[in-house]
C-alpha positions as CSV (number, residue, x, y, z in Angstrom):
1,M,16.3,12.6,39.2
2,N,17.5,15.6,37.8
3,L,17.9,14.9,34.3
4,H,19.1,19.0,33.4
5,N,22.2,19.7,31.7
6,R,22.7,16.1,30.9
7,S,23.1,14.4,27.3
8,G,21.6,10.5,28.0
9,L,18.0,11.5,26.7
10,N,19.6,13.7,24.3
11,D,20.8,10.6,22.3
12,L,18.4,9.3,21.3
13,R,20.1,6.1,19.5
14,A,21.3,5.4,23.0
15,L,17.7,5.3,24.2
16,E,16.1,3.1,21.1
17,V,19.0,0.3,21.8
18,F,18.1,0.0,25.7
19,A,14.3,0.0,24.6
20,S,15.0,-2.7,21.9
21,V,17.2,-5.0,24.5
22,A,14.8,-4.3,26.9
23,E,12.4,-5.6,24.9
24,A,14.4,-8.7,23.4
25,G,15.4,-9.7,26.8
26,S,18.9,-9.9,26.5
27,M,21.9,-8.1,24.6
28,T,22.6,-10.7,22.4
29,A,18.9,-10.6,20.8
30,G,18.4,-6.6,20.9
31,A,21.8,-6.1,19.3
32,Q,20.5,-9.0,16.7
33,R,17.3,-6.9,16.3
34,L,19.7,-3.4,15.6
35,G,22.0,-5.5,13.2
36,L,24.6,-3.7,15.8
37,S,27.1,-5.4,17.8
38,Q,26.9,-6.8,21.2
39,S,29.7,-4.9,22.5
40,G,28.7,-2.0,20.7
41,V,25.1,-2.5,21.7
42,S,26.6,-2.8,25.8
43,Q,28.6,0.5,25.3
44,S,25.5,2.3,24.5
45,I,23.5,1.2,27.1
46,R,26.6,1.9,29.7
47,Q,27.0,5.5,28.4
48,L,23.4,6.0,28.9
49,E,23.3,4.6,32.3
50,T,26.1,7.1,33.1
51,A,24.7,10.3,31.4
52,L,21.3,9.4,33.9
53,G,23.2,8.6,36.9
54,A,21.1,5.6,37.4
55,S,21.7,1.5,36.6
56,L,19.0,0.6,33.7
57,I,19.6,-3.2,33.7
58,D,20.6,-6.2,36.4
59,R,23.1,-7.8,35.1
60,T,23.7,-10.1,38.2
61,V,20.7,-12.1,37.2
62,R,20.0,-14.5,33.7
63,P,17.5,-13.3,31.6
64,L,18.2,-9.8,31.7
65,A,16.1,-7.7,34.3
66,L,15.3,-4.1,34.4
67,T,15.7,-1.8,37.8
68,R,13.4,-0.1,38.9
69,A,15.0,3.0,36.9
70,G,15.1,0.8,33.7
71,A,11.8,-0.5,34.2
72,E,10.5,3.4,34.2
73,L,12.5,4.5,31.7
74,H,11.3,1.6,29.2
75,R,7.9,2.8,29.9
76,Q,8.2,5.7,28.5
77,A,10.8,5.2,25.8
78,R,8.7,4.1,23.2
79,Q,6.4,6.9,23.5
80,L,9.8,9.5,23.6
81,L,10.8,7.8,20.2
82,A,7.1,8.0,18.5
83,Q,7.0,11.8,19.5
84,A,10.0,12.2,18.0
85,G,9.8,10.3,15.5
86,Q,6.6,12.7,14.9
87,V,8.4,15.2,15.1
88,A,11.0,14.0,12.2
89,Q,8.1,13.3,9.6
90,S,6.5,16.7,10.4
91,V,9.8,18.7,9.7
92,R,10.3,15.9,6.4
93,R,6.6,16.7,5.5
94,S,7.4,20.4,5.7
95,A,10.7,20.5,3.5
96,H,9.1,18.6,1.0
97,V,5.9,19.8,0.3
98,G,5.8,23.6,2.5
99,E,2.8,25.6,1.6
100,R,1.8,23.8,-1.8
101,Q,-0.7,20.9,-1.9
102,L,0.0,18.0,-1.1
103,R,-0.1,16.1,-4.6
104,I,-1.7,12.4,-4.5
105,G,-2.1,9.8,-7.9
106,L,-4.8,7.5,-7.5
107,V,-5.1,4.8,-10.3
108,D,-8.0,5.6,-12.9
109,S,-10.4,2.6,-10.8
110,L,-9.9,3.7,-7.9
111,A,-10.2,7.3,-8.2
112,V,-14.1,6.4,-9.0
113,S,-14.7,4.9,-5.9
114,V,-12.6,6.8,-3.2
115,G,-11.2,10.5,-4.8
116,A,-14.4,12.1,-3.4
117,D,-13.9,11.1,0.0
118,L,-10.5,11.8,-0.2
119,A,-10.4,15.3,-1.6
120,R,-13.6,16.1,1.5
121,Q,-11.7,14.3,4.5
122,L,-8.1,15.3,3.9
123,R,-9.6,19.1,3.1
124,A,-11.6,19.2,6.3
125,E,-8.3,17.7,8.3
126,G,-6.4,20.7,7.0
127,S,-4.3,19.1,4.3
128,S,-4.9,21.3,0.7
129,C,-4.1,18.5,-1.7
130,Q,-4.3,17.9,-5.6
131,L,-5.9,14.5,-6.9
132,H,-4.3,13.0,-10.4
133,S,-6.0,10.1,-11.9
134,G,-4.3,8.3,-13.9
135,Q,-2.2,4.7,-14.8
136,S,0.2,3.7,-11.9
137,L,3.5,3.1,-13.9
138,G,3.4,6.9,-14.9
139,H,2.3,7.5,-11.3
140,V,5.2,5.5,-10.0
141,E,7.8,7.1,-11.7
142,A,6.1,10.9,-11.5
143,L,6.5,9.6,-7.8
144,R,10.1,8.7,-8.0
145,R,10.7,12.1,-9.5
146,R,9.1,13.9,-6.7
147,E,6.0,15.4,-9.2
148,L,3.8,13.3,-6.6
149,D,3.8,13.1,-3.0
150,L,2.1,10.1,-2.5
151,V,0.3,7.0,-4.9
152,I,-2.3,4.6,-5.0
153,G,-1.4,1.9,-7.7
154,S,-0.6,-1.6,-8.5
155,D,2.3,-2.7,-5.9
156,T,3.6,-4.6,-9.2
157,A,4.8,-0.9,-10.0
158,L,6.0,0.4,-6.5
159,I,8.2,-2.7,-5.1
160,E,10.7,-2.2,-7.8
161,H,12.0,0.7,-6.3
162,P,13.6,0.2,-2.8
163,E,13.4,3.9,-1.8
164,L,9.7,3.4,-1.8
165,A,7.7,2.7,1.4
166,V,4.8,0.5,0.2
167,R,1.3,0.1,2.6
168,P,-0.8,-2.7,1.1
169,L,-5.0,-0.9,0.8
170,F,-6.7,-3.8,-1.7
171,A,-6.3,-6.8,-3.5
172,E,-8.9,-7.9,-5.9
173,P,-9.0,-11.2,-8.2
174,L,-8.5,-10.8,-12.0
175,M,-11.5,-11.4,-13.7
176,L,-12.7,-12.1,-17.5
177,A,-15.0,-10.0,-19.4
178,L,-16.4,-11.7,-22.4
179,P,-19.0,-10.6,-24.9
180,G,-23.0,-11.1,-24.1
181,D,-23.5,-14.0,-26.6
182,Y,-20.6,-15.4,-26.1
183,Q,-21.7,-18.8,-24.6
184,P,-19.4,-21.8,-24.9
185,R,-19.9,-25.1,-22.7
186,D,-16.6,-24.9,-20.5
187,I,-15.1,-21.6,-19.9
188,T,-11.5,-22.4,-19.8
189,L,-8.5,-19.7,-20.6
190,D,-7.0,-21.8,-23.6
191,Q,-10.6,-21.6,-25.4
192,V,-11.6,-18.2,-24.5
193,V,-8.0,-17.5,-26.2
194,A,-8.5,-19.8,-29.0
195,D,-12.4,-18.2,-30.2
196,L,-11.7,-14.4,-29.2
197,E,-9.3,-11.5,-29.7
198,L,-7.9,-9.4,-25.9
199,V,-8.9,-6.4,-25.8
200,A,-5.9,-5.3,-23.9
201,Y,-5.6,-2.3,-21.8
202,S,-2.6,0.4,-22.7
203,Q,0.8,-0.7,-21.7
204,D,1.0,1.8,-19.2
205,A,-1.5,0.2,-17.3
206,A,0.1,-2.4,-14.8
207,I,-3.3,-4.4,-15.1
208,A,-1.6,-5.0,-19.0
209,R,1.4,-6.2,-17.7
210,Q,0.1,-8.6,-15.4
211,T,-2.4,-10.0,-17.8
212,A,0.5,-10.6,-20.5
213,L,2.7,-12.1,-17.3
214,H,-0.4,-14.6,-16.5
215,L,-0.9,-15.7,-19.9
216,S,2.3,-16.4,-20.8
217,R,3.1,-18.4,-17.7
218,L,0.2,-20.9,-19.2
219,R,2.2,-20.4,-22.7
220,L,-1.1,-18.8,-23.9
221,E,-0.3,-15.9,-26.6
222,P,-3.8,-14.2,-27.9
223,R,-4.2,-12.5,-30.7
224,C,-4.9,-8.8,-29.6
225,R,-5.2,-6.1,-32.0
226,L,-6.9,-3.5,-29.8
227,A,-5.3,-1.8,-26.2
228,F,-6.8,1.2,-24.6
229,D,-6.6,3.6,-22.0
230,S,-10.1,3.7,-21.1
231,T,-12.5,0.8,-19.5
232,D,-15.8,2.7,-20.6
233,V,-13.6,1.8,-24.1
234,V,-12.4,-1.9,-23.4
235,F,-15.5,-2.6,-22.2
236,R,-17.6,-1.6,-25.2
237,M,-15.4,-3.4,-27.6
238,V,-16.5,-6.7,-25.6
239,G,-19.9,-5.8,-26.0
240,E,-19.5,-5.3,-29.4
241,G,-18.0,-8.7,-29.9
242,L,-15.0,-7.7,-30.9
243,G,-12.7,-9.7,-28.5
244,F,-12.5,-11.0,-24.5
245,A,-10.6,-8.7,-21.5
246,V,-8.7,-9.4,-18.4
247,T,-10.5,-7.1,-16.0
248,T,-11.3,-6.6,-11.9
249,P,-14.0,-5.6,-9.4
250,L,-13.1,-2.0,-9.5
251,C,-12.9,-1.7,-13.4
252,L,-16.7,-3.3,-13.7
253,L,-17.7,-0.3,-11.3
254,Q,-15.6,2.0,-13.5
255,G,-17.2,1.3,-16.5
256,R,-20.6,0.2,-15.4
257,N,-22.4,2.0,-17.8
258,Q,-20.5,-0.3,-21.1
259,L,-21.9,-3.6,-19.3
260,K,-25.3,-4.0,-20.7
261,R,-23.5,-6.6,-23.1
262,V,-21.0,-7.9,-21.5
263,R,-20.8,-11.5,-19.6
264,I,-18.6,-11.3,-16.3
265,A,-16.5,-14.8,-15.7
266,A,-14.3,-15.8,-12.9
267,L,-10.8,-16.4,-14.5
268,P,-10.2,-20.2,-15.0
269,G,-7.8,-21.4,-12.7
270,P,-6.0,-20.1,-9.7
271,V,-7.0,-16.9,-8.0
272,V,-5.2,-14.2,-9.6
273,R,-5.0,-10.8,-8.0
274,R,-4.3,-7.1,-8.6
275,H,-2.8,-5.4,-5.6
276,L,-3.6,-1.7,-5.3
277,S,-0.6,-0.3,-2.5
278,I,-0.2,3.2,-1.5
279,G,3.3,4.6,-2.1
280,Y,5.6,7.2,-0.7
281,H,9.4,8.1,0.1
282,T,9.9,6.0,2.6
283,G,9.9,8.2,5.9
284,E,8.3,11.0,4.5
285,F,4.3,10.6,4.5
286,D,3.6,7.5,7.0
287,D,0.9,9.8,9.0
288,L,-0.4,10.7,5.5
289,A,-0.8,7.1,4.0
290,L,-2.5,5.9,7.3
291,D,-5.2,8.8,6.8
292,V,-5.8,7.8,3.2
293,A,-5.8,3.7,4.0
294,R,-8.2,4.6,6.5
295,I,-10.4,7.3,4.5
296,S,-10.2,4.6,1.2
297,A,-11.0,1.4,3.1
298,Q,-14.2,3.3,4.8
299,A,-15.2,4.4,0.9
300,L,-15.1,0.8,-0.4
301,R,-16.8,-0.7,1.9
302,R,-19.7,2.3,2.0
303,D,-20.0,2.5,-2.0
304,A,-18.3,0.9,-3.8
305,F,-18.6,-2.8,-2.5
306,P,-22.4,-2.4,-2.7
307,A,-22.3,-1.3,-5.9
308,I,-20.0,-4.3,-7.0
309,R,-21.6,-6.8,-5.6
310,Q,-25.1,-5.5,-7.9
311,I,-22.8,-5.6,-11.0
312,D,-21.4,-9.3,-10.1
313,S,-22.5,-10.7,-6.7
314,K,-19.3,-13.0,-6.6
315,S,-16.8,-10.9,-8.0
316,L,-15.6,-10.1,-4.0
317,Q,-15.2,-13.2,-2.7
318,D,-12.0,-13.1,-3.3
319,C,-11.0,-9.7,-2.4
320,W,-8.7,-8.5,0.5
321,L,-8.7,-5.1,2.2
322,T,-6.7,-3.4,4.8
323,H,-7.9,-3.3,8.4
324,A,-6.9,0.3,8.5
325,N,-8.8,2.0,11.7
326,D,-11.7,2.9,10.6
327,G,-11.8,5.5,13.9
């Protein structure tokens, strides 16, 4: 089949329409999948057949069947489309990054666990990068202003912005950090809030907002006169008997040097999780996000999880981690 000087395979949209119809099993289903009219799909495929000089679909049988030419085109279509997508993504990445370094923002508690691995492996793979630690809300705003290229942070901050792609990475349960000498008969949130003040994370931290929302849903209004950016300071205040905190396993690891006089307990009631996700502008850093997920998952499994289990053996029971290819 001579494809030179023909326009068919230059029309990637027509190729995508054909592949979707072949996989859906009918013109109607293919049109629904793509959000197109059935007549538009039919016209697109006929134009592709004309350009290629071959019939691709046997229209005399139901359900839809591919001709030999159609089967051969379908066999290669997804590979061609994937290659085109990779080229487009590479061009977008170059347009937005050029020769400068990739800028990646990490929530503080995760930076401690995966930052070194990310820097080392991305550089080894040829990506010059800058890593910035901080709070999720600030990083998401920097991402939207294109001051960062990719962030890992709370998905509650990411999903509010439809222009951003969100790839889940890790979910961990909220937990209680209590003064070591606080020993109620039964730990309930009502009792804890009645007995102790809340030592909060600052409002720039997504975990602070999640904690406030959870307590509000339970109609609990803790006294709160202390709020800090630093996990170390939060745990130090709790250890000094100044109140309780709502925290997570990664925060335990980050502030483990301040836990000597802190008691860790499960958050009473249904499990409430903090979800950490990878965020970036849609269509620009899909491959990089996969690499970041893979590297981060490896580091968490290898180093962070064993260390967290030494602090509190039960804290990871309600965690979830992406099944990114550890390749």
